[in-house]
C-alpha positions in Angstrom: -5.1 -25.7 -21.4 -4.3 -21.8 -22.7 -4.2 -19.5 -20.2 -6.9 -17.6 -22.0 -9.1 -20.5 -21.8 -8.3 -21.6 -18.6 -8.7 -17.8 -16.9 -12.2 -17.8 -18.9 -13.5 -20.8 -17.8 -12.4 -19.8 -14.1 -14.1 -16.7 -14.1 -17.3 -17.9 -15.8 -17.5 -20.6 -12.8 -16.6 -17.9 -10.3 -19.8 -15.9 -11.9 -22.2 -19.0 -12.1 -21.3 -19.3 -8.1 -21.5 -15.2 -7.0 -24.4 -15.0 -9.2 -25.7 -18.0 -6.8 -25.4 -17.0 -3.4 -26.3 -13.3 -5.1 -29.8 -15.4 -5.8 -29.9 -17.0 -2.5 -30.0 -13.9 -0.4 -32.3 -12.1 -2.2 -34.7 -15.0 -2.4 -34.2 -15.9 1.0 -33.6 -19.5 0.6 -32.2 -21.4 3.0 -28.9 -23.8 2.7 -28.1 -26.7 5.7 -25.3 -28.4 5.9 -25.1 -31.8 7.1 -27.8 -30.4 9.4 -26.3 -27.5 10.1 -27.9 -23.9 8.7 -25.4 -21.8 6.4 -26.2 -17.8 7.5 -26.9 -15.5 5.0 -23.9 -13.5 6.0 -21.8 -16.4 4.8 -23.2 -15.9 1.2 -22.6 -12.2 1.4 -18.7 -13.1 1.8 -19.0 -15.5 -0.7 -20.7 -13.3 -3.5 -17.6 -10.4 -2.8 -15.1 -13.4 -2.9 -16.4 -15.4 -5.9 -17.3 -12.0 -7.5 -13.3 -10.4 -7.1 -12.1 -13.5 -8.5 -14.9 -13.6 -11.5 -13.8 -10.0 -12.0 -10.2 -11.0 -12.4 -10.4 -14.3 -14.5 -12.3 -12.2 -17.0 -10.5 -9.6 -17.2 -7.2 -11.9 -17.9 -8.9 -13.6 -20.3 -10.0 -10.5 -22.3 -6.0 -9.4 -21.8 -4.5 -12.5 -22.8 -7.4 -12.4 -26.1 -5.5 -8.9 -26.6 -2.6 -10.1 -26.8 -3.1 -12.5 -29.7 
C-alpha cells in the first residue's frame, strides 16, 4: 500500500470517528461500555484527538499526491 493510500484511508477513518463523537455530543446520546456510562467529556477529548489525526492524515495524503 502506498503512503498516499494509507494516509488517505487513515485520515478518512479518523474523520468518521471524530464525526461520530461530535454527533454524540450534539444529540446528547448516551454510550455504555460493559455497564459503565461513558461521560460526555470523553467524547469531547476524542473529537479533538481524532480530529487532529484526521487532519494530519489527510494533509499527508494531499502532500503525497502533489509529489506524484
